[in-house]
DSSP file (Angstrom, degrees, kcal/mol; ACC not computed):
  #  RESIDUE AA STRUCTURE BP1 BP2  ACC     N-H-->O    O-->H-N    N-H-->O    O-->H-N    TCO  KAPPA ALPHA  PHI   PSI    X-CA   Y-CA   Z-CA
    1    1 A M     >        0   0    0      0, 0.0     4,-1.9     0, 0.0     5,-0.1   0.000 360.0 360.0 360.0 -41.5    0.0    0.0    0.0
    2    2 A V  H  >  +     0   0    0      1,-0.2     4,-2.7     2,-0.2     5,-0.2   0.887 360.0  54.4 -63.3 -39.3    2.8    2.4    0.9
    3    3 A N  H  > S+     0   0    0      1,-0.2     4,-2.5     2,-0.2    -1,-0.2   0.902 108.2  48.6 -63.7 -40.0    4.6    1.5   -2.5
    4    4 A F  H  > S+     0   0    0      2,-0.2     4,-2.5     1,-0.2    -1,-0.2   0.885 111.1  50.9 -64.5 -39.5    1.4    2.5   -4.4
    5    5 A L  H  X S+     0   0    0     -4,-1.9     4,-2.2     2,-0.2    -2,-0.2   0.927 112.8  44.7 -63.8 -46.6    1.1    5.7   -2.5
    6    6 A L  H  X S+     0   0    0     -4,-2.7     4,-2.6     2,-0.2    -2,-0.2   0.917 113.9  50.4 -65.7 -41.9    4.8    6.7   -3.2
    7    7 A L  H  X S+     0   0    0     -4,-2.5     4,-2.9    -5,-0.2     5,-0.3   0.907 110.2  50.7 -60.8 -42.1    4.4    5.7   -6.9
    8    8 A G  H  X S+     0   0    0     -4,-2.5     4,-2.6     2,-0.2     5,-0.2   0.896 110.4  48.6 -62.3 -42.0    1.2    7.8   -7.1
    9    9 A L  H  X S+     0   0    0     -4,-2.2     4,-2.1     2,-0.2    -2,-0.2   0.920 114.3  46.6 -63.0 -43.4    3.0   10.8   -5.6
   10   10 A F  H  X S+     0   0    0     -4,-2.6     4,-1.5     2,-0.2    -2,-0.2   0.937 116.6  42.1 -66.6 -47.3    5.9   10.3   -8.0
   11   11 A V  H  X S+     0   0    0     -4,-2.9     4,-1.6     1,-0.2    -2,-0.2   0.914 115.5  50.4 -66.5 -42.9    3.8    9.8  -11.1
   12   12 A G  H  X S+     0   0    0     -4,-2.6     4,-1.1    -5,-0.3    -1,-0.2   0.869 109.2  52.2 -62.3 -36.5    1.4   12.7  -10.1
   13   13 A G  H  X>S+     0   0    0     -4,-2.1     5,-1.1    -5,-0.2     4,-0.9   0.827 105.5  55.5 -68.6 -32.0    4.3   15.0   -9.6
   14   14 A M  H  <5S+     0   0    0     -4,-1.5     3,-0.3     1,-0.2    -1,-0.2   0.875 106.4  49.8 -69.2 -35.6    5.7   14.2  -13.1
   15   15 A T  H  <5S+     0   0    0     -4,-1.6    -1,-0.2     1,-0.2    -2,-0.2   0.789 112.7  46.3 -75.6 -24.7    2.5   15.2  -14.8
   16   16 A T  H  <5S-     0   0    0     -4,-1.1    -1,-0.2     2,-0.3    -2,-0.2   0.578 113.1-114.1 -92.8 -10.6    2.3   18.5  -12.9
   17   17 A G  T  <5S+     0   0    0     -4,-0.9    13,-1.9    -3,-0.3     2,-0.3   0.417  86.6  72.9  95.0  -2.6    5.9   19.5  -13.4
   18   18 A C  E   < -A   29   0A   0     -5,-1.1     2,-0.4    11,-0.2    -2,-0.3  -0.994  61.0-149.0-144.8 153.7    7.1   19.3   -9.8
   19   19 A I  E     -A   28   0A   0      9,-1.6     9,-1.8    -2,-0.3    -9,-0.1  -0.977   8.7-156.2-119.6 131.4    7.8   16.6   -7.2
   20   20 A T        -     0   0    0     -2,-0.4    -7,-0.1     7,-0.2     5,-0.0  -0.902  15.2-146.1-109.6 102.9    7.2   17.4   -3.5
   21   21 A P    >   -     0   0    0      0, 0.0     3,-0.9     0, 0.0    -2,-0.0  -0.334  19.6-120.8 -66.1 152.7    9.3   15.0   -1.4
   22   22 A L  T 3  S+     0   0    0      1,-0.2    -2,-0.0     3,-0.0     0, 0.0   0.736 109.0  50.6 -67.0 -22.8    7.8   14.0    1.9
   23   23 A T  T 3  S+     0   0    0      2,-0.0     2,-0.4     1,-0.0    -1,-0.2   0.549 101.9  65.1 -94.7  -6.7   10.6   15.5    4.0
   24   24 A I    <   -     0   0    0     -3,-0.9     4,-0.1     1,-0.1    -1,-0.0  -0.942  63.1-153.7-120.7 139.1   10.7   19.0    2.4
   25   25 A D  S    S+     0   0    0     -2,-0.4    -1,-0.1     2,-0.1    -3,-0.0   0.755  77.9  69.5 -79.9 -25.3    8.0   21.6    2.7
   26   26 A K  S    S-     0   0    0      1,-0.0     2,-0.1    -6,-0.0    -2,-0.1  -0.751  87.2-116.0 -98.3 141.7    8.8   23.5   -0.5
   27   27 A P        -     0   0    0      0, 0.0     2,-0.6     0, 0.0    -7,-0.2  -0.422  19.5-135.1 -72.1 148.0    8.3   21.9   -4.0
   28   28 A I  E     -A   19   0A   0     -9,-1.8    -9,-1.6    -2,-0.1     2,-0.3  -0.920  21.6-132.0-102.1 120.6   11.3   21.2   -6.2
   29   29 A M  E     -A   18   0A   0     -2,-0.6     2,-0.6   -11,-0.2   -11,-0.2  -0.547  12.2-150.2 -77.7 135.5   10.7   22.2   -9.8
   30   30 A V        -     0   0    0    -13,-1.9     2,-0.3    -2,-0.3    -1,-0.0  -0.923  15.9-162.1-102.6 121.2   11.6   19.7  -12.5
   31   31 A T        -     0   0    0     -2,-0.6     2,-0.3   -13,-0.0   -14,-0.0  -0.752   4.4-153.4-105.4 152.6   12.6   21.4  -15.7
   32   32 A K        -     0   0    0     -2,-0.3     2,-0.3   -15,-0.0    -2,-0.0  -0.903  32.9 -95.2-120.2 155.0   12.8   19.8  -19.1
   33   33 A Q        -     0   0    0     -2,-0.3     3,-0.1     1,-0.2     0, 0.0  -0.520  30.7-158.2 -69.8 126.6   15.0   20.8  -22.0
   34   34 A E        +     0   0    0     -2,-0.3     2,-0.3     1,-0.1    -1,-0.2   0.834  70.0  18.3 -77.4 -34.2   13.0   23.2  -24.3
   35   35 A S        -     0   0    0      2,-0.0     2,-0.5     0, 0.0    -1,-0.1  -0.954  65.2-137.6-139.7 157.0   15.0   22.7  -27.5
   36   36 A V        -     0   0    0     -2,-0.3     2,-0.4    -3,-0.1     0, 0.0  -0.947  27.9-119.5-114.0 132.3   17.5   20.2  -28.9
   37   37 A D        -     0   0    0     -2,-0.5     2,-0.5     1,-0.0    -2,-0.0  -0.577  29.8-156.4 -70.5 125.1   20.6   21.4  -30.8
   38   38 A I        -     0   0    0     -2,-0.4    33,-0.1    33,-0.0    34,-0.1  -0.919   7.7-139.8-108.7 125.8   20.3   20.0  -34.3
   39   39 A E        -     0   0    0     -2,-0.5    33,-1.1    31,-0.4     2,-0.1  -0.374  30.5 -91.8 -77.4 156.2   23.5   19.6  -36.2
   40   40 A E  B     -b   72   0B   0     31,-0.2    33,-0.1     1,-0.1    -1,-0.1  -0.481  64.3 -85.7 -63.3 144.7   23.9   20.4  -39.9
   41   41 A R        -     0   0    0     31,-1.2    89,-2.1    87,-0.2    90,-0.2  -0.079  22.8-148.5 -61.8 150.2   23.2   17.2  -41.8
   42   42 A A  S    S+     0   0    0     26,-0.6     2,-0.3     1,-0.3    -1,-0.1   0.775  87.1   9.3 -83.8 -30.5   25.8   14.6  -42.5
   43   43 A F        +     0   0    0     25,-0.4    25,-2.4    26,-0.1     2,-0.4  -0.944  65.2 172.6-154.7 130.5   24.2   13.6  -45.8
   44   44 A T  E     -C   67   0C   0     -2,-0.3     2,-0.6    23,-0.2    23,-0.2  -0.998  16.5-154.4-136.5 139.7   21.4   15.1  -47.8
   45   45 A N  E     -C   66   0C   0     21,-3.3    20,-2.3    -2,-0.4    21,-1.3  -0.956  16.1-175.7-116.6 115.3   20.2   14.1  -51.3
   46   46 A L  E     -C   64   0C   0     -2,-0.6     2,-0.4    18,-0.2    18,-0.2  -0.896  11.9-152.6-108.3 139.0   18.4   16.9  -53.2
   47   47 A D  E     -C   63   0C   0     16,-2.9    16,-2.5    -2,-0.4     2,-0.4  -0.888  11.4-167.1-106.1 140.7   16.8   16.5  -56.6
   48   48 A I  E     +C   62   0C   0     -2,-0.4     2,-0.3    14,-0.2    14,-0.2  -0.988  13.0 163.7-130.0 137.3   16.6   19.5  -59.0
   49   49 A S  E     -C   61   0C   0     12,-2.0    12,-2.6    -2,-0.4     2,-0.4  -0.983  26.2-144.0-150.0 159.1   14.4   19.7  -62.1
   50   50 A L  E     +C   60   0C   0     -2,-0.3     2,-0.3    10,-0.2    10,-0.2  -0.992  28.0 162.7-124.5 132.4   13.0   22.3  -64.6
   51   51 A D  E     -C   59   0C   0      8,-2.4     8,-3.2    -2,-0.4     2,-0.5  -0.929  35.5-119.4-142.6 166.1    9.6   21.9  -66.2
   52   52 A C  E     -C   58   0C   0     -2,-0.3     2,-0.6     6,-0.2     6,-0.2  -0.952  22.7-150.8-110.7 128.3    7.0   23.9  -68.1
   53   53 A I  E >> S-C   57   0C   0      4,-3.5     3,-2.2    -2,-0.5     4,-1.7  -0.881  74.5 -26.3-103.0 118.4    3.5   24.2  -66.5
   54   54 A D  T 34 S-     0   0    0     -2,-0.6    -1,-0.2     1,-0.3     0, 0.0   0.735 107.1 -76.9  53.2  28.5    0.6   24.6  -69.0
   55   55 A K  T 34 S+     0   0    0      2,-0.2    -1,-0.3     1,-0.1     3,-0.1   0.699 127.8  80.4  58.1  21.5    3.0   26.2  -71.6
   56   56 A T  T <4 S+     0   0    0     -3,-2.2    59,-2.6     1,-0.3     2,-0.4   0.602  86.2  42.0-125.5 -23.1    2.8   29.4  -69.5
   57   57 A T  E  <  -CD  53 114C   0     -4,-1.7    -4,-3.5    57,-0.3     2,-0.6  -0.991  60.0-145.6-137.3 131.4    5.3   29.0  -66.6
   58   58 A V  E     -CD  52 113C   0     55,-3.3    55,-1.7    -2,-0.4     2,-0.5  -0.845  27.7-166.9 -91.5 127.1    8.7   27.6  -66.3
   59   59 A R  E     -CD  51 112C   0     -8,-3.2    -8,-2.4    -2,-0.6     2,-0.4  -0.964  13.0-159.7-122.2 125.1    9.0   25.9  -62.8
   60   60 A A  E     -CD  50 111C   0     51,-3.0    51,-1.9    -2,-0.5     2,-0.4  -0.869  13.2-162.9 -97.6 137.5   12.2   24.8  -61.1
   61   61 A T  E     -CD  49 110C   0    -12,-2.6   -12,-2.0    -2,-0.4     2,-0.5  -0.978  11.0-172.7-123.6 131.4   11.7   22.2  -58.3
   62   62 A I  E     -CD  48 109C   0     47,-2.4    47,-2.4    -2,-0.4     2,-0.4  -0.991  14.0-175.5-120.7 121.4   14.2   21.3  -55.6
   63   63 A K  E     -CD  47 108C   0    -16,-2.5   -16,-2.9    -2,-0.5     2,-1.0  -0.961  26.8-137.2-124.3 133.2   13.1   18.4  -53.4
   64   64 A N  E     +C   46   0C   0     43,-2.3    42,-3.6    -2,-0.4   -18,-0.2  -0.785  28.8 172.9 -84.0 105.4   14.9   16.9  -50.4
   65   65 A T  E     +     0   0C   0    -20,-2.3     2,-0.3    -2,-1.0    -1,-0.2   0.715  63.8   7.7 -90.3 -22.6   14.6   13.2  -51.1
   66   66 A F  E     +C   45   0C   0    -21,-1.3   -21,-3.3    -3,-0.1     2,-0.4  -0.920  53.7 175.3-162.1 133.7   16.7   12.0  -48.2
   67   67 A T  E     -C   44   0C   0     -2,-0.3     2,-0.4   -23,-0.2   -23,-0.2  -0.992  27.2-134.6-136.0 132.4   18.5   13.4  -45.1
   68   68 A I  S    S-     0   0    0    -25,-2.4   -26,-0.6    -2,-0.4   -25,-0.4  -0.721  71.1  -7.0 -87.7 134.3   20.3   11.2  -42.6
   69   69 A F  S    S-     0   0    0     -2,-0.4     2,-0.2   -28,-0.1   -26,-0.1   0.400 105.2 -57.3  63.0 156.7   19.5   11.9  -38.9
   70   70 A P  S    S+     0   0    0      0, 0.0   -31,-0.4     0, 0.0     2,-0.3  -0.492  82.6 142.2 -63.9 130.1   17.5   14.9  -37.7
   71   71 A S        -     0   0    0     -2,-0.2     2,-0.4   -33,-0.1   -31,-0.2  -0.985  53.0 -95.5-163.8 165.1   19.2   18.0  -39.1
   72   72 A L  B     -b   40   0B   0    -33,-1.1   -31,-1.2    -2,-0.3    30,-0.1  -0.756  27.2-168.8 -89.9 136.7   18.9   21.4  -40.6
   73   73 A V        -     0   0    0     -2,-0.4    30,-2.8   -33,-0.1     2,-0.2  -0.724   6.3-171.9-127.5  80.6   18.9   21.7  -44.4
   74   74 A P        -     0   0    0      0, 0.0    54,-0.7     0, 0.0     2,-0.4  -0.557  11.2-171.2 -73.4 137.5   19.3   25.4  -45.4
   75   75 A V  E     -EF 100 127D   0     25,-2.7    25,-2.7    -2,-0.2     2,-0.4  -0.994  20.1-166.3-135.9 136.0   18.8   25.9  -49.1
   76   76 A D  E     -EF  99 126D   0     50,-2.6    50,-3.2    -2,-0.4     2,-0.4  -0.989  17.6-173.3-115.6 127.9   19.3   28.8  -51.5
   77   77 A A  E     -EF  98 125D   0     21,-2.9    21,-2.4    -2,-0.4     2,-0.4  -0.958   5.6-170.4-128.9 144.2   17.8   28.4  -55.0
   78   78 A Y  E     -EF  97 124D   0     46,-2.9    46,-2.7    -2,-0.4     2,-0.4  -0.990   9.8-155.4-137.1 137.4   18.1   30.6  -58.1
   79   79 A L  E     -EF  96 123D   0     17,-3.0    16,-2.8    -2,-0.4    17,-1.3  -0.966  16.5-164.0-117.3 131.2   16.3   30.5  -61.4
   80   80 A Y  E     -EF  94 122D   0     42,-3.3    42,-1.7    -2,-0.4     2,-0.3  -0.837   7.0-174.9-118.9 152.7   18.1   32.1  -64.4
   81   81 A F  E     +EF  93 121D   0     12,-2.2    12,-2.9    -2,-0.3     2,-0.3  -0.986   6.9 165.2-144.1 147.2   16.8   33.2  -67.9
   82   82 A T  E     - F   0 120D   0     38,-1.8    38,-3.0    -2,-0.3    10,-0.1  -0.974  35.5-142.1-160.3 155.2   18.2   34.6  -71.1
   83   83 A Y  S    S+     0   0    0     -2,-0.3     2,-0.3    36,-0.2    -1,-0.1   0.668  88.0  59.3 -85.1 -19.9   17.4   35.1  -74.8
   84   84 A Y  S    S-     0   0    0     36,-0.1    36,-0.1     1,-0.1    35,-0.0  -0.785 100.4 -86.2-117.1 155.1   20.8   34.2  -76.0
   85   85 A W        -     0   0    0     -2,-0.3     2,-0.2     1,-0.1    -2,-0.1  -0.369  50.7-153.8 -57.7 120.3   23.0   31.1  -75.7
   86   86 A P        -     0   0    0      0, 0.0     3,-0.1     0, 0.0    -1,-0.1  -0.665  22.2-148.9 -99.2 155.0   24.9   31.4  -72.3
   87   87 A D  S    S-     0   0    0      1,-0.3     2,-0.3    -2,-0.2    -2,-0.0   0.758  84.2 -15.7 -85.8 -29.6   28.2   29.9  -71.4
   88   88 A S  S >  S-     0   0    0     34,-0.0     3,-1.6     1,-0.0    -1,-0.3  -0.938  79.9 -85.6-158.0 177.8   27.1   29.6  -67.7
   89   89 A Y  G >  S+     0   0    0     -2,-0.3     3,-1.7     1,-0.3    -8,-0.1   0.750 119.2  71.3 -65.1 -20.4   24.4   30.8  -65.4
   90   90 A E  G 3  S+     0   0    0      1,-0.3    -1,-0.3   -10,-0.1     4,-0.1   0.728  94.3  54.3 -67.6 -20.9   26.6   33.9  -64.7
   91   91 A D  G <  S+     0   0    0     -3,-1.6    -1,-0.3     2,-0.1     2,-0.2   0.371 101.2  80.2 -90.1   4.4   25.8   35.0  -68.3
   92   92 A M  S <  S-     0   0    0     -3,-1.7     2,-0.4    -4,-0.1   -10,-0.2  -0.660  85.6-103.5-111.0 165.2   22.0   34.8  -67.5
   93   93 A D  E     -E   81   0D   0    -12,-2.9   -12,-2.2    -2,-0.2     2,-0.6  -0.739  29.9-127.0 -88.7 130.9   19.5   37.1  -65.8
   94   94 A L  E     +E   80   0D   0     -2,-0.4   -14,-0.2   -14,-0.2     3,-0.1  -0.680  36.5 167.7 -74.9 119.9   18.5   36.1  -62.2
   95   95 A V  E     +     0   0D   0    -16,-2.8     2,-0.3    -2,-0.6   -15,-0.2   0.618  59.6  12.8-114.4 -18.0   14.6   36.0  -62.3
   96   96 A D  E     -E   79   0D   0    -17,-1.3   -17,-3.0    15,-0.1    -1,-0.4  -0.973  58.5-179.6-157.1 146.7   13.6   34.3  -59.1
   97   97 A E  E     -E   78   0D   0     -2,-0.3     2,-0.4   -19,-0.2   -19,-0.2  -0.995   3.8-170.1-147.4 148.5   15.3   33.2  -55.9
   98   98 A V  E     -E   77   0D   0    -21,-2.4   -21,-2.9    -2,-0.3     2,-0.4  -1.000   5.9-162.6-140.0 138.3   14.2   31.4  -52.7
   99   99 A H  E     -E   76   0D   0     -2,-0.4     2,-0.4   -23,-0.2   -23,-0.2  -0.987   8.1-175.0-119.5 134.6   15.9   30.8  -49.3
  100  100 A V  E     -E   75   0D   0    -25,-2.7   -25,-2.7    -2,-0.4     3,-0.3  -0.998  18.5-153.6-126.8 127.5   14.6   28.2  -47.0
  101  101 A D  S    S+     0   0    0     -2,-0.4     2,-0.3     1,-0.3    -1,-0.1   0.808  88.8  12.3 -69.9 -29.3   16.1   27.8  -43.5
  102  102 A D        -     0   0    0    -30,-0.1     2,-1.0   -28,-0.1    -1,-0.3  -0.779  61.8-167.5-154.0 104.2   15.2   24.1  -43.3
  103  103 A L        -     0   0    0    -30,-2.8     3,-0.1    -3,-0.3     6,-0.1  -0.806  27.5-148.7 -92.3 100.1   14.1   22.0  -46.3
  104  104 A N    >   -     0   0    0     -2,-1.0     3,-2.3     1,-0.2   -40,-0.4  -0.235  29.7 -80.3 -70.9 156.4   12.8   18.9  -44.5
  105  105 A M  T 3  S+     0   0    0      1,-0.3   -40,-0.2   -42,-0.1    -1,-0.2  -0.333 119.4  20.0 -58.2 133.0   13.0   15.4  -46.1
  106  106 A G  T 3  S+     0   0    0    -42,-3.6    -1,-0.3     1,-0.3     2,-0.2   0.210 101.1 113.0  91.6 -14.6   10.1   15.0  -48.5
  107  107 A E    <   -     0   0    0     -3,-2.3   -43,-2.3   -43,-0.2    -1,-0.3  -0.545  48.0-159.2 -91.9 158.8    9.5   18.7  -48.9
  108  108 A S  E     -D   63   0C   0    -45,-0.2     2,-0.3    -2,-0.2   -45,-0.2  -0.916   7.1-151.2-130.7 156.2   10.0   20.7  -52.1
  109  109 A L  E     -D   62   0C   0    -47,-2.4   -47,-2.4    -2,-0.3     2,-0.3  -0.957  16.0-149.4-127.0 154.7   10.6   24.4  -53.0
  110  110 A Y  E     -D   61   0C   0     -2,-0.3     2,-0.4   -49,-0.2   -49,-0.2  -0.923  13.3-170.1-128.3 144.7    9.6   26.1  -56.2
  111  111 A L  E     -D   60   0C   0    -51,-1.9   -51,-3.0    -2,-0.3     2,-0.3  -0.988  18.3-170.6-127.1 142.3   10.9   28.9  -58.4
  112  112 A E  E     +D   59   0C   0     -2,-0.4   -53,-0.2   -53,-0.2   -33,-0.1  -0.958  16.2 170.2-138.9 153.2    8.8   30.2  -61.3
  113  113 A Y  E     -D   58   0C   0    -55,-1.7   -55,-3.3    -2,-0.3   -17,-0.1  -0.966  46.1 -88.7-153.9 144.8    9.1   32.5  -64.3
  114  114 A P  E     -D   57   0C   0      0, 0.0     2,-0.4     0, 0.0   -57,-0.3  -0.262  45.5-114.5 -57.5 141.1    6.8   33.1  -67.3
  115  115 A A        -     0   0    0    -59,-2.6     2,-0.4   -62,-0.1   -63,-0.0  -0.651  36.2-172.2 -79.3 129.5    7.5   30.8  -70.2
  116  116 A I    >   -     0   0    0     -2,-0.4     3,-0.6    -3,-0.1    27,-0.2  -0.985  26.9-106.6-128.8 133.1    8.8   32.8  -73.3
  117  117 A K  T 3  S+     0   0    0     -2,-0.4    27,-0.2     1,-0.2    28,-0.2  -0.192  97.0  11.4 -57.8 146.6    9.3   31.4  -76.8
  118  118 A M  T 3  S+     0   0    0     25,-1.0     2,-0.3     1,-0.2    -1,-0.2   0.877  99.6 124.3  57.7  48.1   12.9   30.8  -78.0
  119  119 A T  E <   - G   0 143D   0     24,-0.9    24,-3.1    -3,-0.6     2,-0.3  -0.840  53.6-123.9-133.5 170.8   14.6   31.3  -74.6
  120  120 A Y  E     -FG  82 142D   0    -38,-3.0   -38,-1.8    -2,-0.3     2,-0.3  -0.893  21.0-172.5-119.1 146.3   17.0   29.5  -72.2
  121  121 A Y  E     +FG  81 141D   0     20,-2.3    20,-2.6    -2,-0.3     2,-0.3  -0.966   6.2 173.7-136.5 150.7   16.5   28.6  -68.5
  122  122 A M  E     -F   80   0D   0    -42,-1.7   -42,-3.3    -2,-0.3     2,-0.4  -0.978  15.0-150.2-154.0 147.5   18.8   27.2  -65.8
  123  123 A C  E     -F   79   0D   0     -2,-0.3    15,-2.7    16,-0.2     2,-0.4  -0.961   8.4-167.3-123.9 141.5   18.4   26.6  -62.1
  124  124 A R  E     -FH  78 137D   0    -46,-2.7   -46,-2.9    -2,-0.4     2,-0.4  -0.983   0.1-168.2-128.7 140.2   21.1   26.5  -59.3
  125  125 A C  E     -FH  77 136D   0     11,-2.9    11,-2.8    -2,-0.4     2,-0.4  -0.994   0.8-167.8-129.4 130.9   20.8   25.3  -55.8
  126  126 A V  E     +FH  76 135D   0    -50,-3.2   -50,-2.6    -2,-0.4     2,-0.3  -0.982  19.7 151.7-121.5 130.9   23.3   25.9  -53.0
  127  127 A Y  E     -FH  75 134D   0      7,-2.0     7,-3.8    -2,-0.4     2,-0.4  -0.933  39.2-110.8-148.1 169.2   23.2   24.0  -49.6
  128  128 A M  E     + H   0 133D   0    -54,-0.7     2,-0.4    -2,-0.3     5,-0.2  -0.897  27.3 179.8-111.4 136.5   25.6   22.9  -47.0
  129  129 A E  E >  S- H   0 132D   0      3,-3.1     3,-1.7    -2,-0.4   -87,-0.2  -0.980  72.6 -15.1-136.5 122.7   26.6   19.3  -46.3
  130  130 A S  T 3  S-     0   0    0    -89,-2.1   -88,-0.1    -2,-0.4     3,-0.1   0.842 129.9 -51.3  54.9  38.0   29.0   18.2  -43.5
  131  131 A G  T 3  S+     0   0    0    -90,-0.2     2,-0.4     1,-0.2    -1,-0.3   0.508 119.5 104.8  81.8   5.6   30.2   21.8  -43.2
  132  132 A Y  E <  S-H  129   0D   0     -3,-1.7    -3,-3.1     0, 0.0     2,-0.3  -0.945  71.7-119.7-119.4 139.3   30.9   22.3  -47.0
  133  133 A Y  E     -H  128   0D   0     -2,-0.4     2,-0.3    -5,-0.2    -5,-0.3  -0.589  31.3-167.4 -74.0 135.9   28.9   24.2  -49.5
  134  134 A K  E     -H  127   0D   0     -7,-3.8    -7,-2.0    -2,-0.3     2,-0.4  -0.877   3.9-154.5-119.6 155.8   27.5   22.1  -52.3
  135  135 A E  E     -H  126   0D   0     -2,-0.3     2,-0.4    -9,-0.2    -9,-0.2  -0.996   7.3-167.6-135.7 134.9   26.0   23.3  -55.5
  136  136 A L  E     -H  125   0D   0    -11,-2.8   -11,-2.9    -2,-0.4     2,-0.4  -0.984  10.2-176.5-119.1 134.2   23.5   21.6  -57.9
  137  137 A I  E     -H  124   0D   0     -2,-0.4   -13,-0.2   -13,-0.2     3,-0.1  -0.998  20.1-133.3-131.1 130.9   22.9   23.1  -61.4
  138  138 A T        -     0   0    0    -15,-2.7     3,-0.1    -2,-0.4   -89,-0.1  -0.399  34.6 -99.3 -71.8 156.8   20.4   21.9  -63.9
  139  139 A P        -     0   0    0      0, 0.0   -16,-0.2     0, 0.0     2,-0.1  -0.306  56.5 -79.4 -61.7 163.3   21.5   21.4  -67.5
  140  140 A L        -     0   0    0     12,-0.4    12,-3.5   -18,-0.1     2,-0.3  -0.459  50.5-154.6 -66.1 137.6   20.6   24.3  -69.8
  141  141 A H  E     -GI 121 151D   0    -20,-2.6   -20,-2.3    10,-0.2     2,-0.4  -0.904   2.3-152.2-116.9 148.3   17.0   24.2  -70.9
  142  142 A Y  E     -GI 120 150D   0      8,-2.7     8,-2.1    -2,-0.3     2,-0.7  -0.972   7.1-147.9-123.5 131.8   15.5   25.6  -74.1
  143  143 A M  E     -GI 119 149D   0    -24,-3.1   -25,-1.0    -2,-0.4   -24,-0.9  -0.874  25.9-155.4 -95.0 117.1   11.9   26.8  -74.7
  144  144 A N    >   -     0   0    0      4,-2.2     3,-1.8    -2,-0.7   -26,-0.2  -0.165  33.9 -90.1 -85.8-176.6   11.0   26.2  -78.3
  145  145 A S  T 3  S+     0   0    0      1,-0.3   -28,-0.1   -28,-0.2    -1,-0.1   0.685 125.8  58.3 -68.9 -18.4    8.5   28.0  -80.5
  146  146 A N  T 3  S-     0   0    0      2,-0.2    -1,-0.3   -29,-0.0     3,-0.1   0.283 118.3-110.9 -91.4   9.4    5.8   25.4  -79.5
  147  147 A M  S <  S+     0   0    0     -3,-1.8     2,-0.5     1,-0.2    -2,-0.1   0.861  73.9 137.6  63.2  37.3    6.3   26.4  -75.8
  148  148 A V        -     0   0    0     -4,-0.1    -4,-2.2   -93,-0.0     2,-0.4  -0.966  45.0-144.4-113.6 127.7    7.9   23.0  -75.0
  149  149 A I  E     +I  143   0D   0     -2,-0.5     2,-0.3    -6,-0.2    -6,-0.2  -0.747  22.2 178.4 -94.8 137.8   10.9   23.1  -72.8
  150  150 A G  E     -I  142   0D   0     -8,-2.1    -8,-2.7    -2,-0.4     2,-0.3  -0.968  30.3-108.0-138.2 154.0   13.7   20.6  -73.3
  151  151 A E  E     -I  141   0D   0     -2,-0.3     2,-0.7   -10,-0.2   -10,-0.2  -0.620  26.1-140.6 -81.1 134.9   17.1   19.8  -71.8
  152  152 A I        -     0   0    0    -12,-3.5     2,-0.6    -2,-0.3   -12,-0.4  -0.871  11.5-150.1 -97.8 116.8   20.1   20.7  -73.8
  153  153 A V              0   0    0     -2,-0.7   -12,-0.0     1,-0.1    -2,-0.0  -0.755 360.0 360.0 -88.4 122.0   22.8   18.1  -73.6
  154  154 A Q              0   0    0     -2,-0.6    -1,-0.1   -14,-0.0    -2,-0.0   0.447 360.0 360.0-104.2 360.0   26.2   19.6  -73.9
């Protein structure tokens, strides 16, 4: 009977946030850790793609397909456009950019720009993995006169 009484006091004290020992008149506050420090990820797999939506919008999609262990995945993404053949994204106009402090596994982010005939598009994504910056860049894409976007293999 005494064991059940002590167990009841202990369990009851846990649910209220404090435990009152039988020998002390003042309650002792039990605190819990409010936040957990989350390390930058050890491994993340991001997929990047460019598509045309309804022949009116070019959409870049960056999706976190896998992250090992609970971690933060900050991502910066950039969408570029030009009328003329570029040598790299640096020769193109930046038309949309997005920053996300934490792109969780299974989530995606999107960048968009109006689809324009006879133009070029490219998307770039910068993120940190194991303390090093990594970069993903789509191949160059071309919007033809029929408003169909296709990948240019160089």
